[in-house]
C-alpha positions in Angstrom: 38.3 83.0 -22.2 34.7 82.0 -22.7 32.6 80.9 -19.8 28.9 79.9 -19.2 26.9 82.8 -18.0 26.6 82.3 -14.2 23.5 84.4 -14.0 21.6 81.4 -15.2 20.2 79.1 -12.5 21.5 75.9 -14.0 25.0 77.4 -14.3 25.1 78.7 -10.8 23.9 75.3 -9.5 26.6 73.5 -11.7 29.3 75.7 -10.1 28.2 75.4 -6.5 27.7 71.7 -6.5 31.5 71.6 -6.5 32.0 71.8 -2.7 35.6 73.2 -3.0 34.5 75.9 -5.4 31.4 76.7 -3.3 33.6 77.2 -0.3 35.9 79.4 -2.3 33.2 81.6 -3.7 31.0 81.9 -0.6 34.0 82.4 1.6 35.1 85.3 -0.5 31.7 86.9 -0.4 31.2 86.5 3.3 34.7 87.5 4.1 35.5 84.5 6.3 37.2 81.2 5.8 34.7 78.3 5.3 36.3 75.3 6.9 33.3 73.0 6.2 30.3 73.3 3.9 27.3 71.0 3.6 24.3 71.3 1.3 21.1 71.8 3.1 18.0 69.6 2.1 17.7 69.4 -1.6 14.0 70.4 -1.7 15.1 74.0 -1.3 16.8 73.9 -4.7 14.4 75.3 -7.4 14.8 74.2 -11.0 12.7 74.7 -14.1 10.4 71.8 -15.0 11.3 70.8 -18.5 8.1 68.7 -18.8 6.2 72.0 -19.1 7.9 73.0 -22.2 8.1 70.6 -25.2 10.6 71.1 -28.0 11.7 74.4 -26.3 8.3 75.9 -27.1 5.9 77.0 -24.4 2.1 77.2 -24.7 0.5 80.5 -23.7 -1.4 80.0 -20.5 1.0 77.3 -19.1 2.3 78.0 -15.6 5.7 76.3 -15.5 7.2 75.6 -12.1 9.8 78.3 -11.7 11.0 80.3 -8.7 14.1 82.3 -8.0 17.2 80.2 -7.5 17.7 79.3 -3.9 20.3 77.1 -2.3 21.2 76.6 1.4 24.4 75.6 3.0 25.3 74.7 6.5 28.8 76.1 7.1 31.5 76.1 9.7 33.2 79.4 9.3 36.3 81.1 10.8 36.3 84.9 11.0 39.4 87.0 10.7 39.5 87.5 14.5 39.8 83.7 14.9 36.3 83.1 16.2 34.4 80.1 14.8 30.7 79.8 14.1 28.3 77.3 12.4 25.8 79.2 10.3 23.1 78.7 7.7 24.0 80.5 4.4 21.1 81.1 2.1 21.8 82.2 -1.5 19.1 83.6 -3.7 19.2 85.0 -7.2 16.5 87.0 -8.8 15.8 89.0 -12.0 12.7 91.0 -11.0 12.3 93.6 -8.3 9.0 92.0 -7.3 10.8 88.9 -6.1 11.2 90.6 -2.7 8.0 89.0 -1.4 9.3 85.6 -2.3 12.5 86.4 -0.4 10.5 87.4 2.7 8.4 84.3 2.6 11.4 82.1 2.1 13.4 83.8 4.9 10.4 83.3 7.2 10.5 79.6 6.4 14.2 79.5 7.2 13.6 80.9 10.7 10.7 78.4 11.2 12.7 75.4 9.9 13.3 73.1 12.9 16.4 71.6 11.1 18.3 74.9 11.3 19.7 74.0 14.7 22.8 72.5 16.2 23.2 70.4 19.4 25.5 72.2 21.8 27.0 70.7 25.0 26.5 72.9 28.1 27.3 72.4 31.7 24.3 72.1 34.0 25.1 73.8 37.4 22.3 72.0 39.2 23.1 68.4 38.1 26.9 69.1 37.8 26.8 67.3 34.5 27.1 68.1 30.8 23.9 68.0 28.7 23.0 68.8 25.1 20.6 71.5 24.1 19.4 72.7 20.7 20.7 76.0 19.5 19.2 77.9 16.6 21.8 78.5 13.8 22.4 82.2 12.8 21.5 83.0 9.2 23.6 84.8 6.6 21.6 85.7 3.4 23.3 86.4 0.1 21.2 88.0 -2.7 22.3 88.2 -6.4 20.0 90.8 -8.0 19.6 91.3 -11.7 18.3 94.9 -11.0 19.4 97.9 -9.0 18.1 98.5 -5.5 17.2 102.1 -6.0 17.2 105.1 -8.3 19.5 106.7 -5.8 23.3 106.3 -6.3 23.6 106.3 -2.5 22.8 102.5 -2.3 23.6 101.5 -5.8 27.0 99.9 -5.1 28.2 96.5 -6.4 28.2 94.9 -3.0 26.1 96.1 -0.1 26.9 94.5 3.2 24.3 94.7 6.0 26.0 94.0 9.3 24.4 94.2 12.7 25.9 96.0 15.7 25.1 95.6 19.4 25.0 99.0 21.0 24.2 100.4 24.4 21.1 102.5 23.8 22.1 105.1 26.4 25.9 105.5 25.8 26.1 104.4 22.2 28.9 102.0 23.1 29.4 99.2 20.7 29.1 95.8 22.5 31.6 93.2 21.2 30.2 90.2 23.0 27.5 88.4 21.0 24.4 86.7 22.5 22.6 83.6 21.3 19.1 85.2 21.7 20.0 88.1 19.3 22.0 85.9 16.9 19.0 83.6 16.6 16.5 86.3 15.7 18.5 88.7 13.5 20.8 88.1 10.6 23.4 89.7 8.3 22.9 90.1 4.6 25.0 90.7 1.5 23.3 92.2 -1.6 25.2 91.9 -4.9 23.8 94.2 -7.6 24.9 92.7 -10.9 24.3 95.9 -13.0 26.7 97.8 -10.8 29.5 95.3 -11.2 30.7 96.8 -14.4 31.7 100.1 -12.7 34.2 98.7 -10.2 37.2 96.4 -9.9 38.7 97.9 -6.7 39.0 94.7 -4.6 39.7 91.1 -5.2 36.0 90.3 -4.5 34.8 92.8 -7.1 37.3 91.3 -9.5 36.0 87.8 -8.7 32.4 88.9 -9.1 33.1 90.4 -12.5 32.3 86.9 -13.8 28.7 88.0 -13.4 29.1 91.2 -15.3 26.6 91.1 -18.2 28.5 93.6 -20.3 30.8 90.7 -21.2 28.0 88.9 -23.0 28.9 87.6 -26.5 26.5 87.3 -29.4 25.3 84.2 -27.6 23.9 85.5 -24.3 24.7 82.2 -22.6 28.4 82.9 -23.0 30.6 85.6 -21.4 34.0 86.6 -22.7 36.3 87.1 -19.6 39.8 88.3 -19.6 41.5 85.6 -17.4 44.2 88.1 -16.4 41.6 90.2 -14.6 40.7 87.4 -12.2 42.8 86.9 -9.0 44.9 83.7 -9.3 43.2 81.9 -6.4 39.8 82.2 -8.1 40.8 80.8 -11.5 39.4 77.3 -10.6 36.0 79.0 -10.6 36.6 80.3 -14.1 37.7 76.8 -15.3 34.5 75.3 -13.9 32.4 77.8 -15.7 34.4 77.2 -18.9 33.6 73.5 -18.5 29.9 74.2 -18.1 29.8 75.2 -21.8 30.5 71.7 -22.9 27.6 70.2 -20.8 24.7 69.6 -23.1 22.2 69.6 -20.3 23.4 72.9 -19.0 23.1 74.4 -22.5 19.6 73.0 -23.0 18.4 74.2 -19.6 19.7 77.8 -20.3 17.5 77.9 -23.4 14.5 76.8 -21.3 15.3 79.4 -18.7 15.3 82.0 -21.5 11.8 81.0 -22.5 10.5 81.0 -19.0 12.1 84.4 -18.2 10.5 85.8 -21.4 7.1 84.6 -20.2 7.7 86.0 -16.8 8.7 89.4 -18.4 5.5 89.3 -20.4 3.5 88.7 -17.3 5.4 91.5 -15.5 4.4 93.8 -18.4 0.8 92.7 -18.3 0.7 93.2 -14.5 2.1 96.7 -14.9 -0.5 97.5 -17.6 -3.3 96.2 -15.3 -1.9 98.2 -12.4 -1.7 101.3 -14.6 -5.3 100.8 -15.7 -6.3 100.2 -12.1 -4.6 103.5 -11.1 -6.5 105.3 -13.8 -9.8 103.9 -12.6 -9.0 104.8 -9.0 -8.0 108.3 -10.1 -11.2 108.7 -12.1 -13.3 107.3 -9.2 -11.5 109.8 -6.9 -12.2 112.6 -9.3 -15.9 111.6 -9.5 -16.1 111.3 -5.7 -14.6 114.7 -5.3 -17.1 116.1 -7.9 -20.0 114.4 -6.1 -18.8 115.8 -2.8 -18.7 119.2 -4.4 -22.2 118.9 -5.8 -23.4 117.6 -2.5 -22.0 120.6 -0.8 -23.5 122.9 -3.4 -26.9 121.1 -3.0 -26.6 121.5 0.7 -25.8 125.2 0.3 -28.8 125.6 -2.1 -31.0 123.7 0.3 -30.0 126.0 3.1 -30.6 129.1 0.9 -34.0 127.7 -0.1 -34.9 127.1 3.5 -33.9 130.7 4.3 -36.0 132.0 1.4 -39.0 129.8 2.5 -38.6 131.1 6.1 -38.5 134.7 4.7 -41.6 134.0 2.6 -43.5 132.5 5.5 -42.5 135.5 7.6 -43.9 137.9 4.9 -47.1 135.8 4.6 -47.5 135.9 8.4 -47.0 139.7 8.3 -49.5 140.1 5.4 -52.0 138.0 7.2 -51.6 140.2 10.3 -52.0 143.3 8.2 -55.1 141.8 6.5 -56.6 141.1 9.9 -55.9 144.7 11.1 -57.4 146.0 7.8 -60.5 143.9 8.3 -60.9 145.1 11.8 -60.6 148.7 10.6 -63.1 148.1 7.8 -65.5 146.6 10.3 -65.1 149.6 12.6 -65.7 152.0 9.7 -68.9 150.1 8.7 -70.1 150.3 12.3 -69.5 154.1 12.4 -71.4 154.5 9.1 -74.4 152.6 10.6 -74.4 154.8 13.7 -74.4 158.0 11.5 -77.2 156.7 9.4 -79.3 156.0 12.4 -78.8 159.5 13.8 -79.8 161.0 10.5 
């Protein structure tokens, strides 16, 4: 079966705009049943600006509006232990390792967003009445990465789940009771490394995420060839939706635009790497020159000290010679005086 490549922003957005399929996919990734899922404010959805590129041709020097794909959901989830929680799910997709700074900035905005709260009814012991208070929603971040996290195989796994634990610092005991203060200031993350997906099909989630495996690309990089039999039955509706995306002209056109923008970003990444390499060389040369100057300065200092020593030795010798000359003069004067006395006697 051929499907639209979901690594493209426009395809991912097309898929997740279907609320039922979004709950199915995100629930599988999180590992919890999503009972209700709502899109967060649409200004957080980043799309390419087709006005910047005319006839699918970009002008060098243009700076088209393009960021990593981000989409937020407010979700009511039920965990396997039966507990329920309302959370903010943020999903981000990136191609470049340098996108980490964008992730940090965006995550900071999520924590600062006053809309990421819920009104909770609490009992006031003083007034003996119920009242409503604002409670910060916990955040779960999901990252789809087009690159590997590290050169080390230790962390290069298809799905890396970062889960928090409450522990007693003294005894090491794991605390099972969660606290609003901690939940509001820390969060869990799930990192999906797309290049690693091709190696594993051990679980239903890995089988589902194989729809992102880029080794299935056809001659047309916008299309993946997926064996329907390898996808768990309950996730086949996701496959059907991605199959339908191929027929959408706007989706196809936007994928072409994304290709051009990604190509430009890759060019800029290469240019940046070249500039950084040149800068490293300049810094290395400057460091070398600085070390040589320091060495020359030390040598000059050493020569100066030796010159001062020689000058002091010279001055000492001159002083000794002057003293000897003085003594010699005195002796000569004494001899002359003795000669005069002898002459007078004769």
